[in-house]
MARMIDO-675891 format. One record per residue (C-alpha): residue in one letter; x, y, z. Coordinates in steps of 0.02 Angstrom, whole numbers, padded with zeros to 5 digits, always signed. Example, Ala and Ser with C-alpha at 12.3 -4.5 7.8 and 13.67 -1.06 7.14 Angstrom:
// residues 2
a+00615-00225+00390/s+00684-00053+00357/
This chain:
// residues 480
m+02675+06745+02640/a+02561+06854+02746/e+02582+07041+02746/s+02721+07091+02866/y+02726+07240+02979/d+02790+07404+02909/p+02948+07443+03011/a+02926+07628+02973/d+02755+07627+03055/v+02817+07623+03233/s+02640+07646+03300/r+02597+07471+03239/a+02751+07387+03316/p+02713+07280+03470/v+02811+07385+03592/d+02702+07388+03747/f+02730+07214+03817/m+02910+07211+03755/a+02944+07373+03846/a+02876+07297+04005/s+02976+07135+03994/p+03138+07116+04092/y+03200+06993+03962/a+03288+07032+03798/h+03166+07017+03652/l+03187+07037+03464/a+03045+07012+03339/y+03072+06973+03155/d+02970+06906+03011/l+03002+06738+02930/d+03129+06819+02812/l+03230+06874+02965/i+03189+07059+02941/v+03188+07140+03114/l+03019+07208+03169/d+03067+07273+03340/i+03182+07251+03490/n+03155+07302+03670/w+03260+07404+03790/r+03337+07250+03872/h+03400+07188+03704/e+03478+07358+03669/q+03562+07354+03840/m+03624+07176+03819/t+03698+07196+03645/g+03743+07380+03647/v+03652+07402+03479/a+03516+07537+03474/r+03341+07501+03409/d+03351+07626+03265/r+03504+07533+03197/v+03412+07367+03194/v+03227+07387+03153/g+03188+07358+02969/r+03355+07276+02932/y+03403+07095+02894/i+03456+07022+03060/y+03631+06972+03002/d+03661+07145+02928/a+03622+07220+03098/f+03719+07083+03189/p+03851+07022+03064/h+03949+06859+03079/n+04128+06859+03141/p+04229+06831+02980/d+04376+06763+03081/d+04272+06622+03155/p+04245+06484+03025/n+04106+06410+03134/g+04033+06578+03185/s+03879+06580+03072/s+03723+06552+03175/e+03602+06576+03029/p+03575+06391+02984/a+03534+06349+03165/v+03416+06500+03182/r+03322+06457+03021/a+03307+06275+03078/s+03234+06331+03244/i+03106+06443+03158/a+03058+06299+03043/r+03027+06188+03194/m+02926+06325+03277/v+02816+06347+03123/a+02790+06159+03106/s+02745+06132+03289/q+02664+06302+03317/e+02752+06297+03485/p+02902+06392+03554/d+03070+06314+03507/t+03223+06327+03619/m+03389+06308+03531/e+03549+06229+03591/p+03672+06358+03660/l+03721+06470+03515/k+03885+06559+03478/h+03871+06727+03390/d+04004+06858+03421/l+03959+07043+03436/l+04041+07182+03338/a+04145+07290+03453/p+04168+07480+03439/d+04348+07456+03381/g+04293+07350+03233/g+04340+07185+03312/f+04225+07053+03382/q+04184+07000+03560/e+04155+06815+03595/r+03974+06789+03650/y+03859+06641+03682/w+03668+06644+03688/q+03519+06542+03742/v+03380+06578+03614/t+03194+06534+03612/h+03082+06571+03463/s+02896+06596+03495/p+02771+06613+03352/i+02692+06781+03304/y+02520+06764+03223/d+02432+06888+03111/g+02269+06860+03205/a+02215+06893+03383/n+02228+06762+03519/g+02348+06652+03422/t+02240+06638+03267/g+02283+06656+03087/t+02451+06626+03006/i+02623+06630+03086/v+02706+06785+03013/g+02860+06798+03121/a+02952+06748+03278/l+02980+06828+03445/q+03158+06789+03496/t+03190+06785+03683/t+03377+06792+03712/r+03485+06764+03864/d+03672+06800+03867/i+03757+06642+03934/t+03936+06690+03890/a+03991+06689+04072/d+03914+06517+04099/i+03998+06443+03944/l+04167+06518+03986/r+04150+06453+04165/l+04114+06279+04097/r+04266+06292+03984/v+04374+06343+04131/t+04305+06199+04233/a+04339+06077+04092/a+04516+06144+04075/q+04540+06125+04262/h+04479+05946+04252/r+04602+05909+04112/a+04744+05994+04207/a+04696+05905+04367/m+04697+05738+04278/v+04873+05764+04216/g+04930+05813+04390/g+04838+05679+04485/q+04655+05729+04506/v+04555+05685+04660/v+04373+05642+04622/l+04237+05605+04748/f+04103+05483+04692/e+03952+05386+04752/m+03875+05227+04682/d+03700+05160+04715/l+03731+04977+04755/e+03558+04927+04692/t+03562+05013+04523/d+03751+05031+04501/r+03722+05212+04452/i+03876+05318+04484/e+03860+05497+04540/a+04019+05596+04517/p+04091+05752+04435/s+04148+05739+04255/g+04322+05703+04322/f+04267+05523+04352/d+04244+05503+04165/f+04406+05594+04129/l+04504+05477+04242/h+04432+05326+04151/g+04473+05399+03980/m+04291+05437+03936/t+04207+05593+03869/p+04114+05679+04012/q+03926+05676+03995/d+03774+05711+04103/d+03714+05530+04101/r+03838+05415+04183/q+03899+05264+04087/p+03844+05094+04154/l+03965+05017+04279/a+04015+04885+04152/a+04081+05021+04036/y+04203+05080+04170/y+04254+04900+04205/e+04297+04882+04021/r+04425+05021+04036/i+04517+04929+04176/h+04672+04833+04125/r+04630+04649+04106/e+04761+04601+04237/d+04677+04715+04367/r+04494+04696+04317/k+04454+04536+04412/q+04519+04597+04580/t+04431+04765+04561/i+04262+04687+04520/a+04285+04562+04663/l+04314+04705+04786/v+04156+04798+04732/d+04054+04636+04740/r+04120+04600+04915/l+04072+04775+04973/r+03895+04752+04906/e+03862+04624+05044/a+03969+04705+05178/p+03900+04793+05332/d+03891+04980+05354/g+04061+05064+05372/t+04161+04927+05284/e+04308+05001+05191/g+04399+04942+05037/r+04547+05003+04936/t+04626+04952+04772/d+04746+05016+04641/y+04712+04975+04460/r+04766+05025+04286/i+04650+05097+04154/v+04686+05087+03968/r+04638+05241+03871/p+04574+05234+03691/d+04745+05290+03628/g+04829+05146+03720/t+04909+05246+03860/i+04897+05172+04034/r+04865+05266+04196/w+04857+05207+04376/l+04705+05247+04483/s+04686+05223+04670/a+04510+05198+04738/s+04465+05207+04923/m+04284+05163+04963/e+04165+05141+05109/v+03994+05061+05121/v+03855+05177+05184/r+03690+05094+05229/g+03552+05216+05276/t+03386+05189+05360/e+03260+05063+05297/g+03200+05105+05124/e+03360+05197+05076/a+03475+05115+04951/a+03648+05065+05010/r+03786+05169+04935/l+03969+05151+04902/t+04054+05318+04930/g+04236+05349+04896/v+04378+05446+04821/l+04471+05410+04658/i+04647+05475+04632/d+04762+05470+04481/v+04924+05400+04554/t+05016+05368+04390/d+05161+05481+04437/l+05183+05391+04604/h+05187+05220+04521/e+05309+05281+04388/t+05421+05357+04522/e+05415+05197+04624/s+05457+05095+04470/n+05603+05210+04426/l+05669+05198+04605/r+05659+05009+04603/e+05752+05006+04438/a+05883+05127+04504/l+05907+05023+04662/a+05922+04865+04560/q+06055+04948+04452/r+06146+05010+04606/d+06144+04839+04688/l+06203+04759+04527/l+06349+04879+04516/i+06396+04853+04699/e+06385+04665+04676/e+06503+04679+04529/v+06623+04787+04631/n+06620+04661+04774/h+06652+04519+04653/r+06800+04610+04580/v+06866+04654+04754/k+06852+04470+04804/n+06948+04419+04647/s+07080+04552+04678/l+07101+04494+04858/q+07118+04315+04799/l+07255+04373+04682/v+07345+04459+04828/i+07326+04300+04932/s+07402+04197+04791/v+07550+04316+04776/l+07578+04315+04965/a+07567+04125+04968/l+07704+04116+04837/e+07807+04239+04940/a+07779+04134+05097/k+07842+03976+05010/a+07995+04068+04949/a+08033+04150+05118/r+08191+04083+05201/g+08157+04128+05382/e+08019+04051+05488/e+07970+04222+05557/a+07946+04292+05382/r+07841+04144+05331/e+07731+04162+05485/s+07707+04349+05452/l+07657+04315+05273/q+07538+04176+05328/s+07459+04294+05454/a+07436+04424+05319/i+07358+04293+05206/a+07234+04244+05343/r+07182+04425+05373/i+07158+04460+05189/h+07060+04299+05171/a+06942+04356+05311/i+06901+04511+05210/s+06889+04413+05047/t+06763+04294+05124/i+06650+04440+05171/h+06651+04503+04991/a+06616+04327+04928/s+06468+04319+05048/l+06400+04483+04982/y+06413+04423+04803/e+06332+04254+04838/d+06193+04314+04954/g+06140+04456+04840/d+06129+04585+04982/v+06263+04716+04965/s+06217+04816+05120/y+06208+04684+05256/v+06291+04518+05297/a+06199+04369+05371/l+06331+04347+05506/d+06274+04176+05566/r+06297+04099+05392/y+06457+04194+05364/l+06538+04136+05527/r+06502+03954+05489/r+06574+03972+05315/f+06727+04068+05376/c+06762+03947+05519/r+06760+03800+05399/h+06897+03888+05304/l+06994+03918+05465/e+06980+03733+05510/t+07059+03689+05344/s+07194+03821+05343/l+07245+03794+05525/g+07243+03603+05514/a+07105+03576+05643/d+07080+03391+05599/r+07265+03354+05608/r+07280+03441+05775/r+07116+03369+05841/i+07045+03540+05882/a+06858+03562+05859/l+06792+03730+05803/n+06608+03753+05854/v+06496+03896+05798/d+06335+03941+05890/a+06264+04096+05804/e+06092+04175+05809/e+06020+04247+05650/i+06098+04420+05649/r+06126+04538+05504/l+06259+04671+05518/p+06306+04814+05402/t+06447+04764+05286/s+06576+04878+05366/k+06545+04803+05540/a+06548+04626+05470/i+06719+04654+05391/t+06789+04725+05553/l+06715+04582+05655/s+06786+04452+05536/l+06961+04518+05570/v+06930+04501+05757/v+06870+04321+05738/n+07019+04279+05630/e+07143+04349+05757/l+07062+04267+05910/v+07040+04095+05831/t+07213+04097+05754/n+07290+04148+05921/a+07196+04010+06010/f+07265+03882+05887/k+07440+03950+05913/h+07446+03973+06100/a+07303+03887+06191/f+07348+03705+06161/r+07520+03646+06216/d+07612+03496+06153/n+07483+03459+06019/q+07349+03426+06147/p+07172+03410+06075/g+07046+03544+06117/r+06896+03645+06074/i+06858+03824+06025/d+06681+03891+06042/i+06619+04043+05945/v+06455+04112+06010/l+06362+04256+05928/r+06200+04319+06004/q+06087+04469+06019/a+06094+04566+06182/g+05933+04665+06193/n+05867+04754+06040/d+06021+04847+05986/r+06176+04757+06052/v+06276+04608+05989/v+06390+04496+06092/l+06531+04390+06021/e+06617+04264+06135/i+06766+04156+06086/a+06820+04030+06217/d+06946+03889+06215/n+06977+03748+06339/g+07165+03750+06320/s+07294+03765+06456/g+07414+03887+06375/e+07415+04076+06381/d+07321+04167+06245/a+07425+04292+06148/a+07268+04398+06129/s+07275+04441+06312/s+07258+04626+06352/e+07435+04617+06419/g+07502+04578+06245/t+07591+04703+06137/g+07597+04611+05968/l+07516+04660+05803/g+07371+04541+05832/t+07331+04621+06000/r+07337+04796+05927/l+07229+04742+05780/i+07097+04668+05897/a+07095+04824+06008/g+07082+04939+05857/s+06943+04836+05779/v+06840+04833+05940/n+06861+05021+05954/q+06804+05040+05772/l+06649+04937+05814/g+06613+05056+05958/g+06618+04908+06076/t+06703+04844+06232/i+06815+04693+06259/r+06835+04587+06415/q+06951+04436+06433/s+06964+04308+06571/s+07054+04144+06603/d+07038+03996+06720/d+07086+03815+06724/g+06963+03787+06582/g+07049+03906+06461/w+07030+04083+06392/t+06869+04178+06355/t+06857+04340+06257/r+06692+04435+06262/i+06658+04580+06143/e+06498+04682+06150/f+06454+04817+06021/p+06303+04907+05948/a+06214+04820+05804/k+06200+04980+05700/
């Protein structure tokens, strides 16, 4: 090895240009014995020149014993070897080497280091006898990158929003590292090919996503597209992404671009799924309750029917039969809820037809030659209103059978249900009998009071009229 400089002979140390440089410099021979450092290096490290010159570099700047990966010596020696082989400066990858603090601890520090050859001859001649280390403290940059990476990871968990652009000619994607994070990839400077991102899409969503991008390739400027798709991470977990995109076509010679925003919407999809499941469970429970209510009402009807058969007086039997009819009206509503699968609303048109067929049978319509006609528009009412309205229909139809047709004369009862405007419903029940209707507003019986109370509960109005053609009752009430 060529003769090295004598550290004690300060007059021979190359101090002039180092003193003039604004950069931090440290010179050492090929055995890593420090030849000199400049003022900027002293300022940057807080270590004075007289504590460094003539010493082995890692005695002057020891490793952090608490950091198992803190030894920078192998990387430094490899850089010097490359410098000697190429006879050109060698710039290392960012280097971690902590500095000894005044309290005996260590401060985390990162460096960007370049080694330039020192020759023993003038003008770059002779043998390389050492290296001039130019050092830049990049600790703040590294820590900022670590904070940014942590923010990306945190943002991904919380639903990160990432802006991106894609060149529609080359399929090159330009986006922050969050685009890779969202697709379960390791962020890197060079974007993955588009096919690599497609591979992360769930196979059930891949075809529709690719089809959307292909359609936008040929679309005119300003065309928008949106899709939700699942990505499958390497560990098997699945996340939902929502992509909104727009085609941007510039002037002639500029490549068309697809610009958009990508959002992690996993939490929204999971919440929506949980709500659907909760609603399904709720509806299932309500269906079961309605089914049990229907069965319980059927049991009550059976008991009352037995009581009616055993009753000795005609008046008692009629009262029990009336009670049976009213309970059956409610039971039919619950049966409708159970069969239709909608526990909140009743399809009133279907219900009325079903209920009136029961009334025809129970009131002996065929035997008495009374036709019961239903003309109902498709109207859905909340369950509570439907139950109340069914009691009204039961009372009015039953009263018509009892009082409208004298001496077993044949007849007809029309039930009309229609929408009146956007928020009103009209029910009309008319008969062509010649007798007086016990549901008249002049009446004082239980049926009349029940009708009046039900109409009031519906928030509606009732109007009755009669002529030679029979009785008509018109009830109007709000749909909600």
